[in-house]
N, C-alpha and C positions, 0 to 999 in steps of 0.2 A: 124861160130858162129853169125857173123853180119847178114848173110842172114836168119838164123833161127829166130833171134830176130825180124827182119823186117817182116817176114811172120807172126810171132805170133802177133805182133802189128796190122797188117792189119786184121787178123782174129778177133782180139778183137774189132776193130772199126766196122767191119761188124756185129759182134754179138750185139754190142751196138745199131747200127742202126736198126737191126731187132727187138730188144726188144722195142725200142721207137716207131717205126711205128706200132707195134702190139698193144701197150697199148694206144697210143695217141687218137684214135677215141672214146674210152670209157671215157676219162677224159676231161670234159668240160673246166677245167682250162688250159689245155695244148692245146686243140684242139677247139678253137672258130671257128664259122662258117665263114671262109673267105678263099679265093682262095690262099693266100700267105702262109698259115699255113704249108702245106706239104713241100714246098721248104725250109721254115725256119727250119723245123725239119731235113731235109736232111743235111743241113749245120751244125746244132748244134749237131747232133748225133755223129759226128766224134770226138767230144771233151767231150763226156759224160763219167764220171768216173763210174766204176761198182758200187761203193757205192751209187752214186746218183741214179742209176737205181734201186738198191735194195730199197732205201728210197722211191723213187717215186712209185715203185710197192706196197710197204706196205701202202703208203698213198691212193693209188687207191683202194686197198682192203678195207681199213677202210672206205673210202668214199662210196664205193658201199654198204658196210654193213649198214652205216648210212642212205643212201638213201632207202635201202630196209626196214629198220625199220620205217623210217618216211613216207614211201609211203602210209601206211594205214591211215595216218592222214592229209596229205596235198597233193595238186596236183601241186602247183607251185614251181619253183626252188629256194626256200629260204633255209637257212642253216638248216641242220638236227637237230641242237641244239634248234631251235626255239620251236618246239613242246615240247621238254624236259623242256624248260624254262617256259612254260605256263601250264604244267600239274602237278597234284598232285595226288598221290595214296592215297586212303582212305581205312583204314582197315575195315574188315568185321564187327567187333564190334566197332562201331564208338565212343562209350563212354569210351572205355578202354584206349584210347590214343588221347589226344586233340592236339598233336603237328601238325597234318595235318591241323587243323583249322587255326592256326597262319601262317603256311606256305602258305596256300591257300589265306589268306587275304593279305599277302605280295605280292604274285604274282599278285593278282587282282589289288592291288594299283599300282604296277610298270607297268604292261602291259595293264591294262584295260580289261583283260580277264583271266580266269582260267578254265582249264578243269579238272573235278574231275572224276577219273577213279577208277575202283575197283582194290584193291591190289591183289585180287585173281581172276584168269581167271575162268569164269563160263559161260556155254552155256545157263544157265537159265536167263541171263540178267546181268545188271551192278550193281549199288549200290541199285537200287530199283528192287525188285524181278520181274522176267520176267512175272509171272502170273498176278501180279498187273498191269503191263504195258499192257498186252494183253487185260485184261478186260476193262481198261480205254480207250484203243484204240477203242474197240467196242462201248463203251459209247459215245465217242466223235464223231465217225462216225454216229451213230444212231441219235445223237443230231443234227448234220448237216442235215441229211436227213429229220428229223422232221421239221426243220425250212424251208427247201426247199419246203416241201409240203404246209406249211402255206403261203409262198410267192406265190406259184403257185395258191393257193386258192384266192388270191387277184388279179389274172389276170396278174401277173408279171412273167418275165422270171427268174426262180430260178438259172439258170446257170450264170447269170450276163454277158452273151456275149452281149446282146443288150445294156445293161447299167449297170455298176457296182453299187451295192447298199450298203447301210450302215444302219443296224439296230442294236439295242443294243444287240440282240441275235446272229447276224451273220453279217459279213462284207465280201464282195467280194473284194479281194485285187489286182486283175488284170483284164484287159479288156478281156482276153481270157476265163474267167470263170473257171479257173483251180486251183486257190489259194484262200482259205477261212480262215478267222479268226473267231473262235467261242468262244466269251468271256463267261465265267461262273463266278459265285461267288466263292471266295476262301473259301474252306470248311475245311481247315486244321488248325493246331495251337491249342494252349491251352487256349488262351484268348478269351472266348466266347463273351465278350462285344465287342472286336475288330472285331471278325468274323461276328457278327450280324450287326455291323455298315457297314462293307465292303459289306456285302450281299445286303444292301440297295443301296450302291453307285456304285457297280461294276457289270457289266455283267447282267446275267439273274436271280440273286438270288431272287429279289422281284420286280424289275422293269418290266422285261419281262416275257415270258412264263416259268413257273416252269419246272425244270428238272423232268424227269421220275424217279420214286423211284430207279430203278436199276442204272440209270445214276448218281444220287446223291450219292449212296453208293460207287460206283466204283471210282468216282472222289474224294470223301472225303478220301478214303484210299490212293489214289495217292498223294493228296495234303499233307497229313500227312507225307508220305515218303519223299517228296520234302523238306518240311519245316524242317524236322529233320536234313537234311544234309546241305541245303543252308543257312538257317537263322543264324546258328552259324558263318558261314564264313562272311556273310554280316555284322552282328553285330560286329564281331572282326575287320573288316575293318574300320568301323566308330568309334569304341571305341579306336582305336589306337591313336587318337588325341583329341577326345572330348567325353563327356558323352552323347553318342547318341545311339539310338536304331533304329529298323526298323519295318515297317508294310507292308503288301501286298497292293499294289496300284491297281493291275490288275492281272487277271489270265484267262487262257483259252487254246485253242488249235489252232495251225496253221496246216491246212490240205492242202497238196501240191499234186495235182493229176497229173497223167501222161500227158505230153504235156504242162505243165506250162512253162512259160518263166522265165528267170533269172530276179531278181529285179535289179534296179539301186543301185549302192553303196549309202549308206545313214547312217545317225545317227538317232537313234530313237527319240532323242530330244536334245536340246541345254543345258539343265540344269544339274548341278551336283546334285548328291543325288539319282539317280535311278540306280538299278542293275537288269538286265534281267537274268532270269534263264531258260534255255531251257533243256528239257528232251525228247529225242527221244523215241517214243513208239514202234519203230521197229529198228532192226539193220540197221544202215545206210550203204549205198554204195555211190560211187561217182555218180551213175546214177540217184538216187532218189532225188537229189537236196539238199545236206547238206548245212549248213550255212558257208559261207566264211567270214573271219574276218581279219582285219589288226591290229595286236597288237601294242599298244603304241600310238594309235591315239586319245585316250580319253583326253589327256592334250594339244592337238594341236589346234591352232586357224586357221590352214590352211583349205582351202576349200576341199570338198570331191574330186573334180577333181584332186587335187594335188597328191592324193594317189592312183589313179586308177591303175597305173602300178607298184606300190610298191609291196613288197612281201606279198601276202595274205596267210593265213593259213586256211586249210579246215579240221577241226577235223572230222574223220570218227568214230563215237561213237557206242558202243553197246547200245541197248535199256536199259534204266534205268541209264545211265551215265549222268553227268550234265555238261552243258556249262554255265558259269556265265560271264557276261560282262557288262561294264559300258554303260549306255545309249548313251554316246558320242562317243563310239568306232565305227569306220566305219565298216560296214558289209553289207551283202546282202544274201538273200535266192537264191540259184541257181535253175535253171530249172530242172524239173523232166523229164529225158530222158528215163526212163524205159517204157516198153510197157504196164504194167498192175499193177504196185506196187504203192500204195498211201503212201506218207510219212506223218505220224501224229506226231506232236511235241507238247508237253505240255509246256506252258510258265507260269511263275510267275514273277511279277515285284515287287521288294522290294523298298520301299521309305525310305529315311533317316528321322529320327524324333528325336527331343530332348527328353531326358528321362522325363517322367511325362506328356508329351504333349498328348492331346487327339485330335490332328488334324489328322484325318484319311482320308483327301481328297486324291483322286486318281490321276491317270495320265491324266491330262486334255489335253495333247498334242496329244495323240493317241486315247483317249477315252473321247470324249466330254460329254458322259452321266454321267461321274464321277462328274461333277459339281452339 
């Protein structure tokens, strides 16, 4: 009997050892990259209780499931709950239920970023219809090409490779000539007095070259769609503590061509009271250069360098979904590593404003023409 029990215990230990060795390489918490790890497991496995193995196996399965879910949204090894904590699902009929607005405002206040995704999966796009995004993408691209032709007519290099340029209608954002900012007047919203004032102050509404008629119509429809979703969240954020409202300080398109380099980590500005809203006009993949962002850095006074190696989140959004973040939140546009796909992103910048104020000044940090 003693011999039988001894053999059974030996087989049990060997079984425990085999299970741990089989599972360890997949679990980063158990198997860090060092040479002593395997010998440690050999010693520890002889004392592993079957219940511990079952619990560890369940944990690994849950961890793998969490990583699989979060893989579409982030590339760095941060916790799988991070994306869940900064994302809010928006119902298809946004006016039927306003709870998502308060939830999004709370997330934005806490993390300095919120991702608004469609409650219903649709191949036609996200919160803003795919057709609207497609037409706006064409309008933005044609606008950039129009401005490149005007630059070339002045005897300058439109690619920006020889020297990055900065006009009110188009800005070359990198030395390689692959990343362009195309500011336009904000054409959405219901307050025509505000819209007309912004058109004089921001982008190409009246200062620069007018938009082509089809560009104007496409961009107006897109801006109306963005404002319908983003403005309630931004207003709810600032009305949580004071009687404040918002207006659009800047708007336009960020066009990231294949071969572009990743930006340096940065804040868009040092001032409180500005919220960026990004809307991809194509379905994002990791290769086309989505925006990487470090949640929670909007209230920190630490330098950007202090966060370079912290956990960054990279939301991989469908076209028409929204990414809102505080100007002070550290982020960067990643390089476009695709062979032929250009990533077009619509942006709108909301500025905090006291109720009743008629101060419609824009973002003077990134858009000097707004003065």
